[in-house]
C-alpha atoms as an extended CHARMM CRD file, in Angstrom:
* protein
*
       293  EXT
         1         1  MET       CA             11.3200000000      -22.5330000000       -1.2500000000  PROA      1               0.0000000000
         2         2  THR       CA             11.0220000000      -24.8980000000        1.7090000000  PROA      2               0.0000000000
         3         3  GLU       CA              7.5840000000      -25.3340000000        3.2710000000  PROA      3               0.0000000000
         4         4  ILE       CA              7.8720000000      -24.3730000000        6.9380000000  PROA      4               0.0000000000
         5         5  VAL       CA              4.1510000000      -24.7630000000        7.6980000000  PROA      5               0.0000000000
         6         6  LYS       CA              1.9370000000      -27.1330000000        5.7270000000  PROA      6               0.0000000000
         7         7  VAL       CA             -1.7700000000      -27.4570000000        6.4860000000  PROA      7               0.0000000000
         8         8  GLN       CA             -3.9340000000      -29.8610000000        4.4820000000  PROA      8               0.0000000000
         9         9  GLY       CA             -7.6540000000      -30.4230000000        5.0110000000  PROA      9               0.0000000000
        10        10  LEU       CA             -7.5300000000      -29.3290000000        8.6650000000  PROA      10              0.0000000000
        11        11  GLN       CA            -10.8070000000      -29.9140000000       10.5180000000  PROA      11              0.0000000000
        12        12  LYS       CA            -11.9170000000      -29.1360000000       14.0530000000  PROA      12              0.0000000000
        13        13  ASN       CA            -15.2820000000      -29.6510000000       15.7400000000  PROA      13              0.0000000000
        14        14  PHE       CA            -16.5280000000      -28.3150000000       19.0500000000  PROA      14              0.0000000000
        15        15  GLY       CA            -19.4910000000      -30.5670000000       19.7460000000  PROA      15              0.0000000000
        16        16  LYS       CA            -21.8420000000      -30.2300000000       16.7930000000  PROA      16              0.0000000000
        17        17  PHE       CA            -20.1980000000      -26.9880000000       15.6600000000  PROA      17              0.0000000000
        18        18  GLN       CA            -17.6100000000      -27.3910000000       12.9100000000  PROA      18              0.0000000000
        19        19  ALA       CA            -15.0910000000      -24.6180000000       13.5020000000  PROA      19              0.0000000000
        20        20  LEU       CA            -12.6860000000      -25.6170000000       10.6960000000  PROA      20              0.0000000000
        21        21  ARG       CA            -13.6130000000      -27.2180000000        7.3820000000  PROA      21              0.0000000000
        22        22  ASP       CA            -10.7810000000      -28.5150000000        5.1770000000  PROA      22              0.0000000000
        23        23  VAL       CA             -8.4090000000      -25.6050000000        5.9040000000  PROA      23              0.0000000000
        24        24  THR       CA             -5.4400000000      -25.8070000000        3.5260000000  PROA      24              0.0000000000
        25        25  PHE       CA             -2.4960000000      -23.3960000000        3.1360000000  PROA      25              0.0000000000
        26        26  ASP       CA              1.2580000000      -23.2120000000        3.6290000000  PROA      26              0.0000000000
        27        27  VAL       CA              4.0030000000      -20.8710000000        4.7990000000  PROA      27              0.0000000000
        28        28  LYS       CA              7.3380000000      -21.0840000000        2.9890000000  PROA      28              0.0000000000
        29        29  SER       CA             10.7810000000      -20.1450000000        4.2680000000  PROA      29              0.0000000000
        30        30  GLY       CA             11.3210000000      -16.3780000000        4.4090000000  PROA      30              0.0000000000
        31        31  GLU       CA              7.6280000000      -15.7100000000        3.7010000000  PROA      31              0.0000000000
        32        32  VAL       CA              5.1680000000      -13.5050000000        5.5800000000  PROA      32              0.0000000000
        33        33  VAL       CA              1.6430000000      -14.9060000000        5.3090000000  PROA      33              0.0000000000
        34        34  GLY       CA             -1.2620000000      -12.6900000000        6.3420000000  PROA      34              0.0000000000
        35        35  PHE       CA             -4.0790000000      -14.7730000000        7.8420000000  PROA      35              0.0000000000
        36        36  ILE       CA             -7.2470000000      -12.6840000000        7.9020000000  PROA      36              0.0000000000
        37        37  GLY       CA            -10.9290000000      -13.0420000000        8.6570000000  PROA      37              0.0000000000
        38        38  PRO       CA            -13.4590000000      -11.6080000000       11.1360000000  PROA      38              0.0000000000
        39        39  ASN       CA            -13.9200000000      -12.7860000000       14.7080000000  PROA      39              0.0000000000
        40        40  GLY       CA            -15.2130000000      -16.3540000000       14.7490000000  PROA      40              0.0000000000
        41        41  ALA       CA            -13.8970000000      -17.2200000000       11.2750000000  PROA      41              0.0000000000
        42        42  GLY       CA            -11.4370000000      -19.7910000000       12.6230000000  PROA      42              0.0000000000
        43        43  LYS       CA             -8.1030000000      -17.9330000000       12.7210000000  PROA      43              0.0000000000
        44        44  SER       CA             -7.2590000000      -18.5470000000       16.3780000000  PROA      44              0.0000000000
        45        45  THR       CA             -8.5880000000      -22.1140000000       16.2550000000  PROA      45              0.0000000000
        46        46  THR       CA             -6.2550000000      -22.8380000000       13.3410000000  PROA      46              0.0000000000
        47        47  ILE       CA             -3.3140000000      -21.2980000000       15.1910000000  PROA      47              0.0000000000
        48        48  ARG       CA             -4.0620000000      -23.2250000000       18.4010000000  PROA      48              0.0000000000
        49        49  ALA       CA             -4.1310000000      -26.4330000000       16.3640000000  PROA      49              0.0000000000
        50        50  LEU       CA             -0.7630000000      -25.5290000000       14.8010000000  PROA      50              0.0000000000
        51        51  LEU       CA              0.6780000000      -24.9310000000       18.2750000000  PROA      51              0.0000000000
        52        52  GLY       CA             -0.5550000000      -28.3060000000       19.5150000000  PROA      52              0.0000000000
        53        53  ILE       CA             -2.8150000000      -26.6510000000       22.0820000000  PROA      53              0.0000000000
        54        54  ILE       CA             -5.9030000000      -28.3650000000       20.6700000000  PROA      54              0.0000000000
        55        55  LYS       CA             -6.0810000000      -31.6400000000       18.7490000000  PROA      55              0.0000000000
        56        56  ARG       CA             -7.4120000000      -31.6050000000       15.2080000000  PROA      56              0.0000000000
        57        57  ASP       CA            -10.3260000000      -33.8250000000       14.1880000000  PROA      57              0.0000000000
        58        58  GLY       CA             -9.1810000000      -34.3140000000       10.6140000000  PROA      58              0.0000000000
        59        59  GLY       CA             -6.5470000000      -33.4400000000        8.0470000000  PROA      59              0.0000000000
        60        60  ASN       CA             -2.8190000000      -32.9550000000        8.5120000000  PROA      60              0.0000000000
        61        61  ALA       CA             -0.6500000000      -30.1200000000        9.8010000000  PROA      61              0.0000000000
        62        62  THR       CA              3.1400000000      -30.0050000000       10.0250000000  PROA      62              0.0000000000
        63        63  ILE       CA              5.7410000000      -27.4200000000       11.0180000000  PROA      63              0.0000000000
        64        64  PHE       CA              9.3730000000      -28.0440000000        9.9820000000  PROA      64              0.0000000000
        65        65  GLY       CA              8.0970000000      -31.3350000000        8.5730000000  PROA      65              0.0000000000
        66        66  LYS       CA              6.9860000000      -32.5120000000       12.0430000000  PROA      66              0.0000000000
        67        67  ASP       CA              3.4460000000      -33.2750000000       13.1840000000  PROA      67              0.0000000000
        68        68  VAL       CA              2.0670000000      -30.3270000000       15.1670000000  PROA      68              0.0000000000
        69        69  TRP       CA              0.4400000000      -32.5670000000       17.7940000000  PROA      69              0.0000000000
        70        70  ALA       CA              2.8980000000      -35.4480000000       18.2010000000  PROA      70              0.0000000000
        71        71  ASP       CA              6.0460000000      -33.3170000000       17.9070000000  PROA      71              0.0000000000
        72        72  SER       CA              4.8570000000      -30.0760000000       19.5110000000  PROA      72              0.0000000000
        73        73  LEU       CA              7.6840000000      -29.9180000000       22.0810000000  PROA      73              0.0000000000
        74        74  GLU       CA             10.3540000000      -30.1220000000       19.3790000000  PROA      74              0.0000000000
        75        75  ILE       CA              8.5250000000      -27.5860000000       17.2230000000  PROA      75              0.0000000000
        76        76  HSD       CA              8.1730000000      -25.0730000000       20.0670000000  PROA      76              0.0000000000
        77        77  LYS       CA             11.9500000000      -24.8490000000       20.4550000000  PROA      77              0.0000000000
        78        78  ARG       CA             12.1080000000      -23.1370000000       17.0650000000  PROA      78              0.0000000000
        79        79  ILE       CA              9.0720000000      -20.8350000000       17.1260000000  PROA      79              0.0000000000
        80        80  SER       CA              7.9910000000      -17.5970000000       18.7990000000  PROA      80              0.0000000000
        81        81  TYR       CA              4.2820000000      -17.0010000000       19.4640000000  PROA      81              0.0000000000
        82        82  VAL       CA              2.3270000000      -13.9570000000       20.6030000000  PROA      82              0.0000000000
        83        83  PRO       CA             -1.4530000000      -14.2710000000       21.2020000000  PROA      83              0.0000000000
        84        84  GLY       CA             -3.9720000000      -11.4630000000       20.9650000000  PROA      84              0.0000000000
        85        85  ASP       CA             -4.3310000000      -11.1730000000       24.7370000000  PROA      85              0.0000000000
        86        86  VAL       CA             -1.1380000000      -11.9260000000       26.6520000000  PROA      86              0.0000000000
        87        87  ALA       CA             -1.7110000000      -13.3150000000       30.1660000000  PROA      87              0.0000000000
        88        88  LEU       CA              1.0490000000      -12.4810000000       32.6850000000  PROA      88              0.0000000000
        89        89  TRP       CA              1.9860000000      -13.2300000000       36.2950000000  PROA      89              0.0000000000
        90        90  GLY       CA              0.7390000000      -10.1700000000       38.1640000000  PROA      90              0.0000000000
        91        91  SER       CA              3.3080000000      -10.2970000000       40.9700000000  PROA      91              0.0000000000
        92        92  LEU       CA              6.3030000000      -10.2310000000       38.5920000000  PROA      92              0.0000000000
        93        93  THR       CA              7.6400000000       -7.1610000000       36.8070000000  PROA      93              0.0000000000
        94        94  GLY       CA              7.5330000000       -6.8910000000       33.0420000000  PROA      94              0.0000000000
        95        95  GLY       CA             11.3020000000       -7.2550000000       32.8560000000  PROA      95              0.0000000000
        96        96  GLU       CA             11.2580000000      -10.4170000000       34.9900000000  PROA      96              0.0000000000
        97        97  ILE       CA              8.5920000000      -11.9660000000       32.7810000000  PROA      97              0.0000000000
        98        98  ILE       CA             10.5040000000      -11.1390000000       29.5950000000  PROA      98              0.0000000000
        99        99  ASP       CA             13.6430000000      -12.7290000000       31.0760000000  PROA      99              0.0000000000
       100       100  LEU       CA             11.6600000000      -15.8250000000       32.1030000000  PROA      100             0.0000000000
       101       101  PHE       CA             10.1570000000      -16.2390000000       28.6340000000  PROA      101             0.0000000000
       102       102  MET       CA             13.5930000000      -15.8550000000       27.0680000000  PROA      102             0.0000000000
       103       103  LYS       CA             15.1000000000      -18.4130000000       29.4520000000  PROA      103             0.0000000000
       104       104  LEU       CA             12.2970000000      -20.9000000000       28.7400000000  PROA      104             0.0000000000
       105       105  HSD       CA             12.9370000000      -20.4940000000       25.0240000000  PROA      105             0.0000000000
       106       106  GLY       CA             16.6280000000      -21.0680000000       25.5100000000  PROA      106             0.0000000000
       107       107  GLY       CA             18.4950000000      -17.7960000000       25.4710000000  PROA      107             0.0000000000
       108       108  GLY       CA             18.1030000000      -14.7060000000       23.3440000000  PROA      108             0.0000000000
       109       109  SER       CA             19.8550000000      -11.3710000000       23.1000000000  PROA      109             0.0000000000
       110       110  ARG       CA             19.9770000000       -9.0630000000       26.1340000000  PROA      110             0.0000000000
       111       111  GLN       CA             20.9850000000       -6.2110000000       23.8600000000  PROA      111             0.0000000000
       112       112  LYS       CA             17.9900000000       -6.8750000000       21.6110000000  PROA      112             0.0000000000
       113       113  ARG       CA             15.7520000000       -7.1050000000       24.6900000000  PROA      113             0.0000000000
       114       114  ASP       CA             16.9430000000       -3.7350000000       26.0100000000  PROA      114             0.0000000000
       115       115  ASP       CA             16.5800000000       -2.1090000000       22.6110000000  PROA      115             0.0000000000
       116       116  LEU       CA             13.0100000000       -3.3960000000       22.2260000000  PROA      116             0.0000000000
       117       117  ILE       CA             12.0770000000       -2.2280000000       25.7330000000  PROA      117             0.0000000000
       118       118  ARG       CA             13.2670000000        1.2390000000       24.7250000000  PROA      118             0.0000000000
       119       119  ARG       CA             11.5280000000        1.2180000000       21.3290000000  PROA      119             0.0000000000
       120       120  PHE       CA              8.2230000000       -0.0710000000       22.7480000000  PROA      120             0.0000000000
       121       121  GLU       CA              8.4810000000        2.4390000000       25.6400000000  PROA      121             0.0000000000
       122       122  LEU       CA              7.8170000000       -0.2230000000       28.2790000000  PROA      122             0.0000000000
       123       123  ASP       CA              8.5520000000        0.2830000000       31.9790000000  PROA      123             0.0000000000
       124       124  PRO       CA             10.1810000000       -3.1000000000       32.8220000000  PROA      124             0.0000000000
       125       125  LYS       CA             10.2470000000       -2.4140000000       36.5710000000  PROA      125             0.0000000000
       126       126  LYS       CA              6.4780000000       -2.1340000000       36.9010000000  PROA      126             0.0000000000
       127       127  LYS       CA              4.4570000000       -5.0850000000       38.2230000000  PROA      127             0.0000000000
       128       128  ALA       CA              2.4610000000       -6.8180000000       35.5240000000  PROA      128             0.0000000000
       129       129  LYS       CA             -0.7880000000       -6.4910000000       37.4840000000  PROA      129             0.0000000000
       130       130  GLY       CA             -0.5700000000       -2.7420000000       36.8510000000  PROA      130             0.0000000000
       131       131  TYR       CA             -0.1470000000       -3.0690000000       33.0850000000  PROA      131             0.0000000000
       132       132  SER       CA             -2.7710000000       -2.0600000000       30.5420000000  PROA      132             0.0000000000
       133       133  LYS       CA             -3.6690000000       -4.4780000000       27.7590000000  PROA      133             0.0000000000
       134       134  GLY       CA             -1.2970000000       -2.6500000000       25.4200000000  PROA      134             0.0000000000
       135       135  ASN       CA              1.6110000000       -3.0220000000       27.8570000000  PROA      135             0.0000000000
       136       136  ARG       CA              0.8570000000       -6.7340000000       28.2900000000  PROA      136             0.0000000000
       137       137  GLN       CA              1.0930000000       -7.0880000000       24.5160000000  PROA      137             0.0000000000
       138       138  LYS       CA              4.4220000000       -5.2710000000       24.5680000000  PROA      138             0.0000000000
       139       139  VAL       CA              5.8220000000       -7.7990000000       27.0670000000  PROA      139             0.0000000000
       140       140  GLY       CA              4.8020000000      -10.6800000000       24.8030000000  PROA      140             0.0000000000
       141       141  LEU       CA              6.1870000000       -9.0150000000       21.6990000000  PROA      141             0.0000000000
       142       142  ILE       CA              9.5140000000       -8.0710000000       23.3080000000  PROA      142             0.0000000000
       143       143  ALA       CA              9.9870000000      -11.6130000000       24.6350000000  PROA      143             0.0000000000
       144       144  ALA       CA              9.1470000000      -13.1600000000       21.2300000000  PROA      144             0.0000000000
       145       145  LEU       CA             11.3310000000      -10.7720000000       19.2400000000  PROA      145             0.0000000000
       146       146  SER       CA             14.3320000000      -11.0110000000       21.5800000000  PROA      146             0.0000000000
       147       147  VAL       CA             14.9970000000      -14.6840000000       20.7850000000  PROA      147             0.0000000000
       148       148  GLU       CA             16.0860000000      -16.3330000000       17.5440000000  PROA      148             0.0000000000
       149       149  SER       CA             13.3190000000      -18.4060000000       15.9910000000  PROA      149             0.0000000000
       150       150  ASP       CA             12.7230000000      -19.9290000000       12.5690000000  PROA      150             0.0000000000
       151       151  LEU       CA              8.9750000000      -19.2600000000       12.6400000000  PROA      151             0.0000000000
       152       152  TYR       CA              7.0510000000      -16.4240000000       14.2710000000  PROA      152             0.0000000000
       153       153  ILE       CA              3.3020000000      -16.8250000000       14.8340000000  PROA      153             0.0000000000
       154       154  PHE       CA              1.4470000000      -13.6370000000       15.6740000000  PROA      154             0.0000000000
       155       155  ASP       CA             -2.2960000000      -13.8070000000       16.4860000000  PROA      155             0.0000000000
       156       156  GLU       CA             -3.6260000000      -10.2240000000       16.5710000000  PROA      156             0.0000000000
       157       157  PRO       CA             -0.2930000000       -9.1050000000       18.0960000000  PROA      157             0.0000000000
       158       158  THR       CA             -0.9220000000       -5.3470000000       18.0230000000  PROA      158             0.0000000000
       159       159  SER       CA             -4.2920000000       -5.5260000000       19.7770000000  PROA      159             0.0000000000
       160       160  GLY       CA             -4.3160000000       -2.6770000000       22.3030000000  PROA      160             0.0000000000
       161       161  LEU       CA             -1.2660000000       -0.8890000000       20.8660000000  PROA      161             0.0000000000
       162       162  ASP       CA             -1.3840000000        2.7060000000       19.6540000000  PROA      162             0.0000000000
       163       163  PRO       CA             -0.3840000000        3.5110000000       16.0320000000  PROA      163             0.0000000000
       164       164  LEU       CA              3.1810000000        4.4720000000       16.9820000000  PROA      164             0.0000000000
       165       165  MET       CA              3.7520000000        1.1060000000       18.6630000000  PROA      165             0.0000000000
       166       166  GLU       CA              2.1160000000       -0.6760000000       15.7150000000  PROA      166             0.0000000000
       167       167  ALA       CA              4.7340000000        0.9830000000       13.5080000000  PROA      167             0.0000000000
       168       168  VAL       CA              7.5250000000       -0.3240000000       15.7720000000  PROA      168             0.0000000000
       169       169  PHE       CA              6.1120000000       -3.8520000000       15.4650000000  PROA      169             0.0000000000
       170       170  GLN       CA              5.8930000000       -3.5670000000       11.6860000000  PROA      170             0.0000000000
       171       171  ASP       CA              9.5350000000       -2.4330000000       11.5000000000  PROA      171             0.0000000000
       172       172  GLU       CA             10.5870000000       -5.4590000000       13.5480000000  PROA      172             0.0000000000
       173       173  VAL       CA              8.6220000000       -7.8210000000       11.3050000000  PROA      173             0.0000000000
       174       174  GLU       CA             10.3830000000       -6.4130000000        8.2650000000  PROA      174             0.0000000000
       175       175  LYS       CA             13.7570000000       -7.0580000000        9.9580000000  PROA      175             0.0000000000
       176       176  ILE       CA             12.7570000000      -10.6720000000       10.6550000000  PROA      176             0.0000000000
       177       177  LYS       CA             11.6600000000      -11.0920000000        7.0560000000  PROA      177             0.0000000000
       178       178  LYS       CA             14.9910000000       -9.7300000000        5.7500000000  PROA      178             0.0000000000
       179       179  ALA       CA             16.7510000000      -12.2800000000        7.9700000000  PROA      179             0.0000000000
       180       180  GLY       CA             14.9530000000      -15.0390000000        6.0600000000  PROA      180             0.0000000000
       181       181  LYS       CA             12.5670000000      -16.0540000000        8.8440000000  PROA      181             0.0000000000
       182       182  SER       CA              8.9660000000      -17.1510000000        8.2760000000  PROA      182             0.0000000000
       183       183  ILE       CA              5.9580000000      -15.3830000000        9.7730000000  PROA      183             0.0000000000
       184       184  LEU       CA              2.2790000000      -16.2770000000       10.0970000000  PROA      184             0.0000000000
       185       185  LEU       CA              0.4730000000      -13.0300000000       10.9110000000  PROA      185             0.0000000000
       186       186  SER       CA             -3.1690000000      -13.0170000000       11.9000000000  PROA      186             0.0000000000
       187       187  SER       CA             -4.3750000000       -9.4260000000       12.1100000000  PROA      187             0.0000000000
       188       188  HSD       CA             -7.5590000000       -7.3790000000       11.9720000000  PROA      188             0.0000000000
       189       189  ILE       CA             -5.5550000000       -4.3730000000       10.7440000000  PROA      189             0.0000000000
       190       190  LEU       CA             -5.7300000000       -4.8750000000        6.9850000000  PROA      190             0.0000000000
       191       191  SER       CA             -3.2850000000       -2.0660000000        6.2190000000  PROA      191             0.0000000000
       192       192  GLU       CA             -0.7370000000       -3.8570000000        8.4240000000  PROA      192             0.0000000000
       193       193  VAL       CA             -1.1700000000       -7.1060000000        6.4890000000  PROA      193             0.0000000000
       194       194  GLU       CA             -1.0880000000       -5.2510000000        3.1730000000  PROA      194             0.0000000000
       195       195  ARG       CA              2.2360000000       -3.6540000000        4.0940000000  PROA      195             0.0000000000
       196       196  LEU       CA              3.9380000000       -6.7730000000        5.4620000000  PROA      196             0.0000000000
       197       197  ALA       CA              2.5100000000       -9.8790000000        3.7840000000  PROA      197             0.0000000000
       198       198  ASP       CA              3.8840000000      -11.6910000000        0.7410000000  PROA      198             0.0000000000
       199       199  LYS       CA              0.7670000000      -13.8280000000        0.6070000000  PROA      199             0.0000000000
       200       200  VAL       CA             -2.7460000000      -13.4900000000        2.0130000000  PROA      200             0.0000000000
       201       201  VAL       CA             -5.0130000000      -16.2810000000        3.2150000000  PROA      201             0.0000000000
       202       202  ILE       CA             -8.6430000000      -15.2770000000        3.8070000000  PROA      202             0.0000000000
       203       203  ILE       CA            -10.7540000000      -17.5420000000        6.0320000000  PROA      203             0.0000000000
       204       204  ARG       CA            -14.5330000000      -17.3850000000        6.2770000000  PROA      204             0.0000000000
       205       205  GLN       CA            -16.7020000000      -19.5900000000        8.5100000000  PROA      205             0.0000000000
       206       206  GLY       CA            -13.9100000000      -22.1120000000        8.9330000000  PROA      206             0.0000000000
       207       207  GLU       CA            -13.0150000000      -22.3550000000        5.2400000000  PROA      207             0.0000000000
       208       208  ILE       CA            -10.2600000000      -20.7830000000        3.1480000000  PROA      208             0.0000000000
       209       209  VAL       CA            -12.0270000000      -18.6680000000        0.5290000000  PROA      209             0.0000000000
       210       210  GLU       CA             -9.0170000000      -16.9520000000       -1.0560000000  PROA      210             0.0000000000
       211       211  GLU       CA             -5.2600000000      -17.4410000000       -1.1000000000  PROA      211             0.0000000000
       212       212  GLY       CA             -2.4520000000      -15.8170000000       -3.0630000000  PROA      212             0.0000000000
       213       213  SER       CA             -0.1770000000      -12.8070000000       -3.3260000000  PROA      213             0.0000000000
       214       214  LEU       CA             -1.8190000000       -9.3870000000       -3.3170000000  PROA      214             0.0000000000
       215       215  ASP       CA             -0.9880000000       -8.9790000000       -7.0180000000  PROA      215             0.0000000000
       216       216  GLU       CA             -2.6500000000      -12.3080000000       -7.7970000000  PROA      216             0.0000000000
       217       217  LEU       CA             -5.7370000000      -11.5120000000       -5.7450000000  PROA      217             0.0000000000
       218       218  ARG       CA             -6.0820000000       -8.0430000000       -7.2380000000  PROA      218             0.0000000000
       219       219  HSD       CA             -6.6460000000       -9.6730000000      -10.6090000000  PROA      219             0.0000000000
       220       220  LEU       CA             -9.8700000000      -11.1030000000       -9.1840000000  PROA      220             0.0000000000
       221       221  THR       CA            -11.5510000000       -7.7800000000       -8.5380000000  PROA      221             0.0000000000
       222       222  ARG       CA            -11.8570000000       -4.3380000000      -10.0800000000  PROA      222             0.0000000000
       223       223  SER       CA             -9.6270000000       -1.2860000000      -10.1120000000  PROA      223             0.0000000000
       224       224  THR       CA            -10.9950000000        2.2210000000       -9.5530000000  PROA      224             0.0000000000
       225       225  VAL       CA            -10.4350000000        4.5370000000      -12.5250000000  PROA      225             0.0000000000
       226       226  THR       CA            -10.6540000000        8.3290000000      -12.5150000000  PROA      226             0.0000000000
       227       227  ILE       CA            -10.5770000000        9.9540000000      -15.9430000000  PROA      227             0.0000000000
       228       228  ALA       CA            -10.9520000000       13.4160000000      -17.4930000000  PROA      228             0.0000000000
       229       229  THR       CA            -11.1630000000       13.9030000000      -21.2770000000  PROA      229             0.0000000000
       230       230  GLU       CA            -11.3030000000       16.7390000000      -23.7860000000  PROA      230             0.0000000000
       231       231  ALA       CA            -14.3990000000       15.2960000000      -25.4710000000  PROA      231             0.0000000000
       232       232  ASP       CA            -17.5480000000       14.2700000000      -23.5710000000  PROA      232             0.0000000000
       233       233  VAL       CA            -16.4730000000       11.6020000000      -21.0840000000  PROA      233             0.0000000000
       234       234  THR       CA            -20.0130000000       10.1700000000      -21.0260000000  PROA      234             0.0000000000
       235       235  ALA       CA            -19.0530000000        7.8520000000      -23.8870000000  PROA      235             0.0000000000
       236       236  MET       CA            -16.9010000000        5.8270000000      -21.4780000000  PROA      236             0.0000000000
       237       237  ALA       CA            -19.9980000000        4.5950000000      -19.6560000000  PROA      237             0.0000000000
       238       238  ASN       CA            -20.7600000000        2.1260000000      -22.4630000000  PROA      238             0.0000000000
       239       239  VAL       CA            -17.2700000000        0.6080000000      -22.7830000000  PROA      239             0.0000000000
       240       240  ASP       CA            -16.9500000000       -3.0900000000      -21.9070000000  PROA      240             0.0000000000
       241       241  GLY       CA            -15.5890000000       -3.6260000000      -18.3960000000  PROA      241             0.0000000000
       242       242  VAL       CA            -16.8210000000       -0.2730000000      -17.0300000000  PROA      242             0.0000000000
       243       243  HSD       CA            -19.0650000000       -0.4420000000      -13.9530000000  PROA      243             0.0000000000
       244       244  ASP       CA            -20.6230000000        2.0380000000      -11.4910000000  PROA      244             0.0000000000
       245       245  PHE       CA            -19.9810000000        4.9900000000      -13.8010000000  PROA      245             0.0000000000
       246       246  ASN       CA            -20.2360000000        8.3570000000      -12.0250000000  PROA      246             0.0000000000
       247       247  GLN       CA            -19.6720000000       11.6490000000      -13.8940000000  PROA      247             0.0000000000
       248       248  GLU       CA            -19.0130000000       15.1190000000      -12.4930000000  PROA      248             0.0000000000
       249       249  GLY       CA            -18.4170000000       17.6800000000      -15.2270000000  PROA      249             0.0000000000
       250       250  GLU       CA            -15.6150000000       16.5530000000      -17.5500000000  PROA      250             0.0000000000
       251       251  GLN       CA            -14.3390000000       13.9770000000      -15.0190000000  PROA      251             0.0000000000
       252       252  ALA       CA            -15.7050000000       10.5130000000      -14.3020000000  PROA      252             0.0000000000
       253       253  THR       CA            -14.9740000000        7.7410000000      -11.8250000000  PROA      253             0.0000000000
       254       254  PHE       CA            -15.8250000000        4.0840000000      -12.3480000000  PROA      254             0.0000000000
       255       255  SER       CA            -14.7160000000        0.5760000000      -11.4320000000  PROA      255             0.0000000000
       256       256  ALA       CA            -13.0450000000       -1.4500000000      -14.1760000000  PROA      256             0.0000000000
       257       257  ASP       CA            -12.5100000000       -5.1400000000      -14.7710000000  PROA      257             0.0000000000
       258       258  HSD       CA             -8.7940000000       -5.8820000000      -14.8490000000  PROA      258             0.0000000000
       259       259  GLN       CA             -8.9580000000       -7.7700000000      -18.1520000000  PROA      259             0.0000000000
       260       260  HSD       CA            -10.5870000000       -4.7660000000      -19.8780000000  PROA      260             0.0000000000
       261       261  LEU       CA             -8.1670000000       -2.0300000000      -18.7180000000  PROA      261             0.0000000000
       262       262  ASN       CA             -6.3030000000       -1.9330000000      -22.0500000000  PROA      262             0.0000000000
       263       263  ASP       CA             -9.5660000000       -1.6220000000      -24.0220000000  PROA      263             0.0000000000
       264       264  ILE       CA            -10.7370000000        1.1310000000      -21.6730000000  PROA      264             0.0000000000
       265       265  LEU       CA             -7.5010000000        3.0590000000      -22.1600000000  PROA      265             0.0000000000
       266       266  VAL       CA             -7.7470000000        2.7040000000      -25.9720000000  PROA      266             0.0000000000
       267       267  GLU       CA            -11.2780000000        4.1330000000      -25.9340000000  PROA      267             0.0000000000
       268       268  ALA       CA            -10.2160000000        6.9230000000      -23.5740000000  PROA      268             0.0000000000
       269       269  THR       CA             -7.4240000000        8.0520000000      -25.9260000000  PROA      269             0.0000000000
       270       270  LYS       CA            -10.0320000000        8.6110000000      -28.6600000000  PROA      270             0.0000000000
       271       271  LEU       CA            -11.6110000000       11.2490000000      -26.4070000000  PROA      271             0.0000000000
       272       272  GLY       CA             -8.3220000000       13.0290000000      -25.6560000000  PROA      272             0.0000000000
       273       273  VAL       CA             -7.0930000000       12.0380000000      -22.2110000000  PROA      273             0.0000000000
       274       274  LYS       CA             -6.3750000000       14.8690000000      -19.7710000000  PROA      274             0.0000000000
       275       275  LYS       CA             -6.2360000000       12.6640000000      -16.6970000000  PROA      275             0.0000000000
       276       276  PHE       CA             -6.1920000000        8.8980000000      -16.1870000000  PROA      276             0.0000000000
       277       277  GLU       CA             -5.6650000000        7.2790000000      -12.7750000000  PROA      277             0.0000000000
       278       278  ALA       CA             -6.1510000000        3.5640000000      -12.1060000000  PROA      278             0.0000000000
       279       279  THR       CA             -6.0010000000        2.4680000000       -8.4620000000  PROA      279             0.0000000000
       280       280  PRO       CA             -5.7640000000       -1.2700000000       -7.7430000000  PROA      280             0.0000000000
       281       281  PRO       CA             -8.1230000000       -2.6810000000       -5.1200000000  PROA      281             0.0000000000
       282       282  THR       CA             -6.9190000000       -2.6160000000       -1.5390000000  PROA      282             0.0000000000
       283       283  LEU       CA             -6.8150000000       -5.6220000000        0.7370000000  PROA      283             0.0000000000
       284       284  GLU       CA             -9.9270000000       -4.2080000000        2.3850000000  PROA      284             0.0000000000
       285       285  ASP       CA            -11.7110000000       -4.3340000000       -0.9880000000  PROA      285             0.0000000000
       286       286  LEU       CA            -10.6990000000       -7.9720000000       -1.4090000000  PROA      286             0.0000000000
       287       287  PHE       CA            -11.7550000000       -8.7690000000        2.1370000000  PROA      287             0.0000000000
       288       288  MET       CA            -15.1670000000       -7.1130000000        1.7960000000  PROA      288             0.0000000000
       289       289  ARG       CA            -15.7660000000       -8.9980000000       -1.4360000000  PROA      289             0.0000000000
       290       290  HSD       CA            -16.1410000000      -12.1180000000        0.7160000000  PROA      290             0.0000000000
       291       291  TYR       CA            -17.9260000000      -10.5780000000        3.6870000000  PROA      291             0.0000000000
       292       292  GLU       CA            -20.3520000000       -7.9420000000        2.4530000000  PROA      292             0.0000000000
       293       293  GLY       CA            -23.8270000000       -9.2430000000        3.0370000000  PROA      293             0.0000000000
């Protein structure tokens, strides 16, 4: 797969504060990459550097094989970007702003625009100064999704949207993905990233602390097992790989190391299994692994 975005050892300082430390990751063609971390971790700084808005202090970053700073104008012709707080011209209507953004990008589909206005339930005739934050986000999303781009960069795009509108956005992202486009999605909604992303990049204090597909990352932490047995289930507490054992009657719940799941199941069968459920860790579990405490 072709590398659309390639970031190697990216660094950025603001005075004495080092916002980014050797940030390295990539986005391949047709791939959705979830870029997650709490406020202040460096997500937006990384994205602004990729957009050529701020100049990096070290490392390399390319999009479509072009330098993000030196070739930013060429790069921007092929990308769509939505920030977490869309700023609009208050005296223009939402529809006028969408049309302006589309024209600046170089075209787009009027039919797609009208369909998105309907799906996002936006009043395009209303002046932007009267829009709520959620409606401002809708304008940015509709404009970005109405044009053909090779890379879509979303930085907290559903901030201010209600769950129904979040679902509309997620449907549109899946359509883009099926069309073979690449997406870098920074989001605080972990369930959204878990649903959409092929790969997850977790940033903490300006450094990448985890990167990989959800299946790969789930191997690094424990599954939750619920079990009920005919014989006394207490015996499972001493099996290798079992942690945080909690028993209620003939049923027990515990966390289990991935590499010991087969051994745990073998021991469980000796007790006569009546129920065995193993739930892989969620993205939230993986995220909290790096941030708790």
